[in-house]
Backbone as JSON, one array per atom type, in Angstrom:
{
  "sequence": "MYTKINAENSKIIEEMYCTKMYSAKRIGFELNLNEKTVLRYLKNKGLTRPVGKNYKYMCNEHFFSNIDSEEKAY",
  "N": [[-16.92, 0.53, -15.4], [-17.48, -0.67, -12.32], [-20.25, -1.33, -10.34], [-20.54, -0.17, -7.12], [-21.43, -2.17, -4.02], [-22.87, -1.24, -1.15], [-22.74, -1.81, 2.55], [-25.32, -1.94, 3.51], [-26.92, -2.78, 1.54], [-25.56, -5.17, 0.99], [-26.23, -6.93, 3.06], [-29.1, -7.09, 2.53], [-29.19, -8.27, 0.07], [-27.88, -10.79, 0.61], [-29.87, -11.79, 2.3], [-31.98, -11.7, 0.78], [-31.26, -13.47, -1.22], [-30.55, -15.9, 0.06], [-32.16, -16.61, 2.1], [-34.84, -15.79, 1.49], [-34.95, -16.82, -1.26], [-34.71, -15.47, -3.57], [-34.24, -14.62, -7.18], [-31.21, -13.49, -8.88], [-31.91, -11.62, -10.61], [-34.14, -10.71, -9.88], [-33.47, -9.56, -7.34], [-31.94, -7.48, -8.18], [-33.69, -5.98, -9.29], [-35.35, -5.27, -7.36], [-33.47, -3.7, -5.82], [-32.73, -1.59, -7.48], [-30.22, -2.55, -8.98], [-28.03, -3.9, -11.5], [-28.46, -7.01, -12.77], [-25.96, -8.49, -13.4], [-24.33, -7.2, -11.73], [-25.32, -8.18, -9.06], [-24.89, -10.68, -9.25], [-22.32, -11.11, -9.57], [-21.35, -10.0, -7.17], [-22.53, -12.16, -5.34], [-21.15, -14.39, -6.22], [-18.3, -13.54, -5.65], [-18.68, -13.6, -2.86], [-19.06, -16.2, -2.46], [-21.46, -17.56, -2.36], [-23.63, -19.8, -3.13], [-26.18, -22.0, -4.57], [-27.82, -25.11, -4.68], [-27.2, -27.23, -7.53], [-29.54, -27.71, -10.14], [-31.76, -27.59, -8.79], [-35.01, -26.04, -8.74], [-36.22, -23.33, -7.58], [-38.57, -21.91, -7.95], [-41.09, -22.36, -7.13], [-42.17, -23.14, -3.83], [-42.56, -25.9, -1.85], [-43.81, -28.47, 0.1], [-42.26, -31.38, 0.22], [-42.86, -33.72, 1.47], [-45.49, -34.0, 1.95], [-47.18, -36.11, 1.12], [-46.49, -38.14, 2.58], [-47.59, -39.25, 4.52], [-50.57, -40.28, 4.54], [-53.09, -39.02, 5.89], [-55.7, -37.72, 6.07], [-58.57, -36.59, 4.31], [-58.34, -34.76, 2.26], [-55.71, -35.26, 1.41], [-55.77, -37.64, 0.21], [-56.96, -37.27, -2.11]],
  "CA": [[-16.72, 0.65, -14.1], [-18.37, -1.66, -11.58], [-21.19, -0.6, -9.17], [-20.12, -0.64, -5.7], [-22.58, -2.42, -3.13], [-22.64, -0.8, 0.31], [-22.98, -2.52, 3.49], [-26.69, -2.2, 3.93], [-27.43, -3.7, 0.43], [-25.1, -6.7, 0.86], [-27.07, -7.74, 3.93], [-30.24, -7.22, 1.85], [-28.84, -9.22, -1.09], [-27.8, -12.0, 1.14], [-30.97, -12.36, 2.92], [-33.0, -12.28, -0.19], [-30.93, -14.79, -2.07], [-30.29, -17.35, 0.8], [-33.48, -16.84, 2.79], [-36.17, -15.65, 0.53], [-34.63, -17.78, -2.41], [-35.01, -14.52, -4.98], [-33.27, -14.76, -8.19], [-30.49, -12.2, -8.86], [-32.74, -10.65, -11.47], [-35.46, -9.98, -8.97], [-32.79, -8.9, -6.33], [-31.24, -6.41, -8.97], [-34.9, -5.06, -9.82], [-35.74, -4.6, -5.95], [-32.47, -2.65, -5.32], [-32.01, -1.04, -8.72], [-29.05, -2.85, -9.44], [-27.88, -4.48, -12.69], [-28.46, -8.37, -12.41], [-24.69, -8.94, -13.19], [-23.66, -6.78, -10.26], [-25.75, -8.99, -8.14], [-24.49, -12.23, -9.44], [-20.76, -10.96, -9.31], [-21.13, -10.05, -5.8], [-22.82, -13.47, -4.93], [-20.03, -15.27, -6.65], [-17.4, -13.13, -4.71], [-18.9, -14.11, -1.47], [-19.15, -17.93, -2.26], [-23.04, -17.7, -2.3], [-24.37, -20.57, -4.16], [-27.38, -22.93, -4.29], [-27.28, -26.51, -5.14], [-27.52, -27.23, -8.96], [-30.59, -28.52, -10.47], [-33.09, -27.36, -7.93], [-35.71, -25.29, -9.11], [-36.62, -22.42, -6.47], [-39.51, -21.15, -8.26], [-42.2, -22.8, -6.34], [-41.87, -23.9, -2.68], [-43.63, -26.89, -1.52], [-43.48, -29.49, 0.99], [-42.13, -32.63, -0.44], [-43.33, -34.98, 2.35], [-46.63, -33.85, 2.04], [-47.88, -37.32, 0.84], [-45.56, -39.42, 2.96], [-48.52, -39.78, 5.64], [-51.61, -39.84, 4.12], [-54.13, -39.07, 6.93], [-56.77, -36.82, 5.77], [-59.25, -37.0, 2.97], [-57.68, -33.86, 1.37], [-54.42, -35.77, 0.78], [-56.24, -38.92, -0.33], [-57.51, -36.96, -3.51]],
  "C": [[-17.95, 0.01, -13.38], [-19.08, -0.75, -10.71], [-20.75, -1.15, -7.75], [-21.57, -1.1, -4.6], [-22.25, -2.12, -1.95], [-23.06, -1.94, 1.29], [-24.58, -3.01, 3.74], [-27.27, -3.04, 2.63], [-26.74, -4.95, 0.37], [-25.87, -7.36, 1.75], [-28.35, -8.06, 3.23], [-30.01, -8.29, 0.95], [-28.82, -10.55, -0.64], [-29.02, -12.56, 1.71], [-31.98, -12.56, 1.79], [-32.62, -13.34, -0.86], [-30.98, -16.09, -1.29], [-31.58, -17.52, 1.48], [-34.81, -16.68, 2.05], [-36.18, -16.23, -0.64], [-35.23, -16.81, -3.72], [-33.89, -14.78, -5.83], [-32.39, -13.47, -8.34], [-31.24, -11.38, -9.63], [-33.61, -10.05, -10.56], [-34.82, -8.95, -8.07], [-32.59, -7.44, -7.09], [-32.57, -5.71, -9.37], [-35.27, -4.53, -8.61], [-35.02, -3.61, -5.52], [-32.19, -1.93, -6.3], [-30.83, -1.11, -8.85], [-29.03, -3.82, -10.66], [-27.77, -6.1, -12.04], [-26.88, -8.92, -12.45], [-23.84, -8.41, -11.97], [-24.18, -7.7, -9.18], [-25.04, -10.35, -8.04], [-22.89, -12.25, -9.23], [-20.55, -10.91, -7.75], [-21.32, -11.42, -5.0], [-21.5, -14.53, -4.94], [-18.66, -14.94, -5.7], [-17.53, -13.5, -3.27], [-19.17, -15.67, -1.42], [-20.6, -18.37, -2.09], [-23.57, -18.61, -3.4], [-25.49, -21.47, -3.65], [-27.07, -24.08, -4.97], [-27.92, -26.63, -6.54], [-28.81, -28.01, -9.26], [-31.8, -28.43, -9.48], [-33.73, -26.08, -8.57], [-36.56, -24.46, -7.72], [-37.93, -21.62, -6.81], [-40.7, -21.39, -7.3], [-41.65, -23.69, -5.05], [-42.97, -24.81, -2.2], [-43.05, -28.0, -0.7], [-43.36, -30.86, 0.39], [-42.37, -33.77, 0.29], [-44.9, -34.61, 2.43], [-47.94, -35.12, 2.14], [-47.39, -38.42, 1.69], [-46.72, -40.01, 4.11], [-49.95, -39.2, 5.12], [-52.73, -39.96, 5.18], [-55.27, -38.11, 6.91], [-57.5, -37.13, 4.12], [-58.73, -35.91, 1.64], [-56.25, -34.54, 0.52], [-54.67, -37.07, -0.1], [-56.51, -38.56, -1.92], [-56.41, -36.41, -4.16]]
}
């Protein structure tokens, strides 16, 4: 038997996954849901992320495009 995700949790899951870039495992932990339940919900909604991207650390990829400070020079 599958766990039903209510409307309140569905909005929270979508925000955590798409905006905050949380993993399904972390979302499940935060909402007391099984990771597979979260993954199934995301798959059914068609919510995916680009393959090959690592979202563990957020960074500014253009930080060194313009080296205009001593901090960037080192």
